[in-house]
N, CA, C and O atoms as CSV, one atom per row, in Angstrom:
chain,resi,resn,atom,element,x,y,z
A,1,UNK,N,N,14.657,31.131,83.852
A,1,UNK,CA,C,15.314,31.064,82.560
A,1,UNK,C,C,16.246,29.853,82.530
A,1,UNK,O,O,16.916,29.558,83.519
A,2,UNK,N,N,16.289,29.171,81.426
A,2,UNK,CA,C,17.154,27.999,81.263
A,2,UNK,C,C,18.451,28.428,80.579
A,2,UNK,O,O,18.441,28.871,79.431
A,3,UNK,N,N,19.545,28.294,81.283
A,3,UNK,CA,C,20.843,28.726,80.766
A,3,UNK,C,C,21.631,27.592,80.119
A,3,UNK,O,O,22.776,27.790,79.714
A,4,UNK,N,N,21.041,26.424,80.018
A,4,UNK,CA,C,21.726,25.277,79.440
A,4,UNK,C,C,22.315,24.391,80.528
A,4,UNK,O,O,21.942,24.494,81.697
A,5,UNK,N,N,23.231,23.527,80.138
A,5,UNK,CA,C,23.803,22.597,81.102
A,5,UNK,C,C,25.215,22.199,80.689
A,5,UNK,O,O,25.622,22.378,79.541
A,6,UNK,N,N,25.947,21.657,81.651
A,6,UNK,CA,C,27.300,21.163,81.414
A,6,UNK,C,C,27.279,19.647,81.320
A,6,UNK,O,O,26.530,18.973,82.028
A,7,UNK,N,N,28.103,19.133,80.446
A,7,UNK,CA,C,28.248,17.687,80.293
A,7,UNK,C,C,29.716,17.329,80.496
A,7,UNK,O,O,30.604,17.935,79.897
A,8,UNK,N,N,29.954,16.344,81.344
A,8,UNK,CA,C,31.307,15.823,81.520
A,8,UNK,C,C,31.472,14.628,80.591
A,8,UNK,O,O,30.632,13.728,80.579
A,9,UNK,N,N,32.528,14.615,79.831
A,9,UNK,CA,C,32.776,13.564,78.846
A,9,UNK,C,C,33.655,12.447,79.407
A,9,UNK,O,O,34.461,11.869,78.679
A,10,UNK,N,N,33.505,12.142,80.690
A,10,UNK,CA,C,34.376,11.173,81.355
A,10,UNK,C,C,34.299,9.802,80.697
A,10,UNK,O,O,35.328,9.224,80.347
A,11,UNK,N,N,33.103,9.282,80.529
A,11,UNK,CA,C,32.942,7.928,79.959
A,11,UNK,C,C,33.619,7.833,78.593
A,11,UNK,O,O,34.343,6.875,78.319
A,12,UNK,N,N,33.387,8.806,77.757
A,12,UNK,CA,C,33.952,8.823,76.403
A,12,UNK,C,C,35.483,8.872,76.445
A,12,UNK,O,O,36.156,8.156,75.704
A,13,UNK,N,N,36.016,9.715,77.311
A,13,UNK,CA,C,37.473,9.855,77.412
A,13,UNK,C,C,38.125,8.593,77.969
A,13,UNK,O,O,39.193,8.189,77.509
A,14,UNK,N,N,37.489,7.976,78.952
A,14,UNK,CA,C,38.032,6.728,79.497
A,14,UNK,C,C,38.055,5.641,78.423
A,14,UNK,O,O,39.020,4.884,78.317
A,15,UNK,N,N,37.000,5.572,77.638
A,15,UNK,CA,C,36.947,4.569,76.561
A,15,UNK,C,C,38.035,4.839,75.527
A,15,UNK,O,O,38.708,3.911,75.079
A,16,UNK,N,N,38.213,6.104,75.145
A,16,UNK,CA,C,39.237,6.462,74.158
A,16,UNK,C,C,40.634,6.085,74.646
A,16,UNK,O,O,41.481,5.652,73.864
A,17,UNK,N,N,40.862,6.253,75.941
A,17,UNK,CA,C,42.193,6.026,76.497
A,17,UNK,C,C,42.334,4.633,77.114
A,17,UNK,O,O,43.374,4.291,77.676
A,18,UNK,N,N,41.256,3.829,76.997
A,18,UNK,CA,C,41.253,2.450,77.491
A,18,UNK,C,C,41.635,2.389,78.987
A,18,UNK,O,O,42.502,1.616,79.394
A,19,UNK,N,N,40.964,3.221,79.776
A,19,UNK,CA,C,41.183,3.269,81.215
A,19,UNK,C,C,39.880,2.862,81.900
A,19,UNK,O,O,38.811,3.372,81.566
A,20,UNK,N,N,39.975,1.948,82.853
A,20,UNK,CA,C,38.777,1.507,83.563
A,20,UNK,C,C,38.430,2.487,84.681
A,20,UNK,O,O,39.283,3.227,85.171
A,21,UNK,N,N,37.174,2.471,85.063
A,21,UNK,CA,C,36.738,3.321,86.174
A,21,UNK,C,C,37.447,2.897,87.456
A,21,UNK,O,O,37.839,3.737,88.266
A,22,UNK,N,N,37.606,1.600,87.631
A,22,UNK,CA,C,38.287,1.124,88.841
A,22,UNK,C,C,39.704,1.666,88.917
A,22,UNK,O,O,40.152,2.088,89.983
A,23,UNK,N,N,40.409,1.657,87.798
A,23,UNK,CA,C,41.802,2.119,87.788
A,23,UNK,C,C,41.895,3.608,88.111
A,23,UNK,O,O,42.697,4.009,88.955
A,24,UNK,N,N,41.086,4.424,87.450
A,24,UNK,CA,C,41.185,5.867,87.674
A,24,UNK,C,C,40.760,6.222,89.100
A,24,UNK,O,O,41.350,7.108,89.718
A,25,UNK,N,N,39.748,5.541,89.624
A,25,UNK,CA,C,39.321,5.807,90.998
A,25,UNK,C,C,40.419,5.439,91.990
A,25,UNK,O,O,40.667,6.161,92.955
A,26,UNK,N,N,41.067,4.314,91.741
A,26,UNK,CA,C,42.151,3.891,92.626
A,26,UNK,C,C,43.343,4.846,92.520
A,26,UNK,O,O,43.887,5.286,93.533
A,27,UNK,N,N,43.741,5.159,91.290
A,27,UNK,CA,C,44.905,6.029,91.075
A,27,UNK,C,C,44.704,7.425,91.647
A,27,UNK,O,O,45.648,8.024,92.162
A,28,UNK,N,N,43.488,7.948,91.562
A,28,UNK,CA,C,43.215,9.315,92.014
A,28,UNK,C,C,42.559,9.373,93.392
A,28,UNK,O,O,42.238,10.454,93.886
A,29,UNK,N,N,42.362,8.208,94.010
A,29,UNK,CA,C,41.745,8.137,95.341
A,29,UNK,C,C,40.389,8.848,95.354
A,29,UNK,O,O,40.134,9.725,96.180
A,30,UNK,N,N,39.529,8.443,94.414
A,30,UNK,CA,C,38.186,9.005,94.279
A,30,UNK,C,C,37.192,7.904,94.640
A,30,UNK,O,O,37.289,6.802,94.101
A,31,UNK,N,N,36.236,8.171,95.538
A,31,UNK,CA,C,35.214,7.160,95.829
A,31,UNK,C,C,34.432,6.813,94.560
A,31,UNK,O,O,33.983,7.701,93.835
A,32,UNK,N,N,34.276,5.525,94.304
A,32,UNK,CA,C,33.619,5.063,93.071
A,32,UNK,C,C,32.188,5.589,92.958
A,32,UNK,O,O,31.748,5.944,91.865
A,33,UNK,N,N,31.463,5.643,94.071
A,33,UNK,CA,C,30.071,6.117,94.007
A,33,UNK,C,C,30.005,7.574,93.552
A,33,UNK,O,O,29.146,7.936,92.748
A,34,UNK,N,N,30.901,8.402,94.058
A,34,UNK,CA,C,30.953,9.807,93.620
A,34,UNK,C,C,31.339,9.896,92.149
A,34,UNK,O,O,30.751,10.666,91.389
A,35,UNK,N,N,32.323,9.109,91.757
A,35,UNK,CA,C,32.796,9.134,90.377
A,35,UNK,C,C,31.691,8.713,89.411
A,35,UNK,O,O,31.549,9.294,88.335
A,36,UNK,N,N,30.912,7.708,89.795
A,36,UNK,CA,C,29.814,7.239,88.944
A,36,UNK,C,C,28.786,8.343,88.710
A,36,UNK,O,O,28.237,8.457,87.615
A,37,UNK,N,N,28.525,9.152,89.732
A,37,UNK,CA,C,27.574,10.268,89.556
A,37,UNK,C,C,28.095,11.259,88.523
A,37,UNK,O,O,27.335,11.743,87.684
A,38,UNK,N,N,29.382,11.560,88.581
A,38,UNK,CA,C,29.961,12.459,87.581
A,38,UNK,C,C,29.892,11.828,86.187
A,38,UNK,O,O,29.621,12.520,85.206
A,39,UNK,N,N,30.132,10.540,86.100
A,39,UNK,CA,C,30.067,9.850,84.802
A,39,UNK,C,C,28.662,9.905,84.211
A,39,UNK,O,O,28.503,9.975,82.992
A,40,UNK,N,N,27.647,9.873,85.065
A,40,UNK,CA,C,26.247,9.952,84.617
A,40,UNK,C,C,25.787,11.395,84.445
A,40,UNK,O,O,24.636,11.644,84.085
A,41,UNK,N,N,26.685,12.346,84.702
A,41,UNK,CA,C,26.330,13.771,84.662
A,41,UNK,C,C,25.203,14.077,85.634
A,41,UNK,O,O,24.306,14.870,85.347
A,42,UNK,N,N,25.271,13.430,86.786
A,42,UNK,CA,C,24.279,13.600,87.840
A,42,UNK,C,C,24.931,14.399,88.977
A,42,UNK,O,O,25.289,13.839,90.013
A,43,UNK,N,N,25.077,15.699,88.771
A,43,UNK,CA,C,25.724,16.556,89.759
A,43,UNK,C,C,25.074,17.928,89.745
A,43,UNK,O,O,24.508,18.353,88.738
A,44,UNK,N,N,25.164,18.611,90.871
A,44,UNK,CA,C,24.661,19.982,90.982
A,44,UNK,C,C,25.809,20.982,90.906
A,44,UNK,O,O,25.681,22.063,90.330
A,45,UNK,N,N,26.932,20.592,91.501
A,45,UNK,CA,C,28.114,21.450,91.518
A,45,UNK,C,C,29.326,20.614,91.150
A,45,UNK,O,O,29.360,19.406,91.379
A,46,UNK,N,N,30.311,21.273,90.579
A,46,UNK,CA,C,31.538,20.577,90.208
A,46,UNK,C,C,32.598,20.757,91.287
A,46,UNK,O,O,32.755,21.841,91.848
A,47,UNK,N,N,33.307,19.700,91.561
A,47,UNK,CA,C,34.437,19.722,92.485
A,47,UNK,C,C,35.664,20.112,91.660
A,47,UNK,O,O,36.149,19.325,90.847
A,48,UNK,N,N,36.158,21.327,91.874
A,48,UNK,CA,C,37.278,21.809,91.059
A,48,UNK,C,C,38.528,20.961,91.267
A,48,UNK,O,O,39.325,20.800,90.343
A,49,UNK,N,N,38.706,20.423,92.458
A,49,UNK,CA,C,39.849,19.534,92.709
A,49,UNK,C,C,39.769,18.291,91.846
A,49,UNK,O,O,40.776,17.845,91.295
A,50,UNK,N,N,38.575,17.731,91.728
A,50,UNK,CA,C,38.380,16.548,90.892
A,50,UNK,C,C,38.606,16.876,89.421
A,50,UNK,O,O,39.226,16.097,88.697
A,51,UNK,N,N,38.107,18.021,88.982
A,51,UNK,CA,C,38.287,18.428,87.586
A,51,UNK,C,C,39.781,18.555,87.272
A,51,UNK,O,O,40.235,18.111,86.218
A,52,UNK,N,N,40.534,19.156,88.179
A,52,UNK,CA,C,41.986,19.293,87.977
A,52,UNK,C,C,42.662,17.927,87.930
A,52,UNK,O,O,43.523,17.685,87.085
A,53,UNK,N,N,42.271,17.039,88.836
A,53,UNK,CA,C,42.834,15.678,88.847
A,53,UNK,C,C,42.577,14.975,87.513
A,53,UNK,O,O,43.477,14.366,86.936
A,54,UNK,N,N,41.335,15.069,87.033
A,54,UNK,CA,C,40.974,14.396,85.781
A,54,UNK,C,C,41.749,14.969,84.603
A,54,UNK,O,O,42.261,14.212,83.779
A,55,UNK,N,N,41.844,16.275,84.511
A,55,UNK,CA,C,42.588,16.905,83.416
A,55,UNK,C,C,44.055,16.482,83.447
A,55,UNK,O,O,44.632,16.157,82.409
A,56,UNK,N,N,44.647,16.485,84.621
A,56,UNK,CA,C,46.056,16.094,84.764
A,56,UNK,C,C,46.246,14.624,84.401
A,56,UNK,O,O,47.121,14.277,83.607
A,57,UNK,N,N,45.414,13.765,84.995
A,57,UNK,CA,C,45.543,12.316,84.798
A,57,UNK,C,C,45.341,11.924,83.332
A,57,UNK,O,O,46.085,11.109,82.787
A,58,UNK,N,N,44.332,12.515,82.710
A,58,UNK,CA,C,44.001,12.168,81.322
A,58,UNK,C,C,44.808,12.990,80.311
A,58,UNK,O,O,44.725,12.759,79.105
A,59,UNK,N,N,45.585,13.946,80.815
A,59,UNK,CA,C,46.408,14.818,79.972
A,59,UNK,C,C,45.550,15.537,78.919
A,59,UNK,O,O,45.809,15.473,77.718
A,60,UNK,N,N,44.520,16.220,79.427
A,60,UNK,CA,C,43.579,16.914,78.553
A,60,UNK,C,C,43.355,18.329,79.083
A,60,UNK,O,O,43.732,18.652,80.209
A,61,UNK,N,N,42.739,19.160,78.258
A,61,UNK,CA,C,42.352,20.497,78.700
A,61,UNK,C,C,40.934,20.420,79.263
A,61,UNK,O,O,40.207,19.457,79.021
A,62,UNK,N,N,40.563,21.431,80.002
A,62,UNK,CA,C,39.226,21.450,80.600
A,62,UNK,C,C,38.137,21.451,79.518
A,62,UNK,O,O,37.051,20.911,79.730
A,63,UNK,N,N,38.426,22.052,78.370
A,63,UNK,CA,C,37.465,22.080,77.268
A,63,UNK,C,C,37.227,20.720,76.643
A,63,UNK,O,O,36.192,20.500,76.014
A,64,UNK,N,N,38.163,19.812,76.805
A,64,UNK,CA,C,37.977,18.451,76.311
A,64,UNK,C,C,37.140,17.622,77.285
A,64,UNK,O,O,36.533,16.622,76.902
A,65,UNK,N,N,37.117,18.044,78.531
A,65,UNK,CA,C,36.387,17.316,79.574
A,65,UNK,C,C,34.962,17.817,79.741
A,65,UNK,O,O,34.028,17.029,79.885
A,66,UNK,N,N,34.803,19.143,79.720
A,66,UNK,CA,C,33.499,19.744,80.000
A,66,UNK,C,C,32.961,20.419,78.748
A,66,UNK,O,O,33.651,21.212,78.107
A,67,UNK,N,N,31.721,20.095,78.411
A,67,UNK,CA,C,31.060,20.695,77.245
A,67,UNK,C,C,29.813,21.433,77.730
A,67,UNK,O,O,29.021,20.896,78.504
A,68,UNK,N,N,29.652,22.670,77.262
A,68,UNK,CA,C,28.453,23.451,77.580
A,68,UNK,C,C,27.430,23.281,76.464
A,68,UNK,O,O,27.742,23.425,75.282
A,69,UNK,N,N,26.194,22.969,76.873
A,69,UNK,CA,C,25.098,22.818,75.916
A,69,UNK,C,C,24.062,23.909,76.188
A,69,UNK,O,O,23.494,23.986,77.277
A,70,UNK,N,N,23.831,24.736,75.197
A,70,UNK,CA,C,22.809,25.784,75.310
A,70,UNK,C,C,21.474,25.192,74.859
A,70,UNK,O,O,21.410,24.456,73.874
A,71,UNK,N,N,20.430,25.518,75.579
A,71,UNK,CA,C,19.095,25.004,75.186
A,71,UNK,C,C,18.331,26.026,74.411
A,71,UNK,O,O,17.198,25.770,74.002
């Protein structure tokens, strides 16, 4: 059964807030290669620590970062 999928709105939020990937990776000590996978929504599991860092850094709620799409 297909339960849908999650989408991370990282690229959109960074553009809205005019923050570069290099800056956020440096500020949050996140490896760029890992961060790029999340930006492409190429993940199997979410790192809750990373999600918390992103919400805090971007000053957003989890619902603004993660969107559920039902198929």
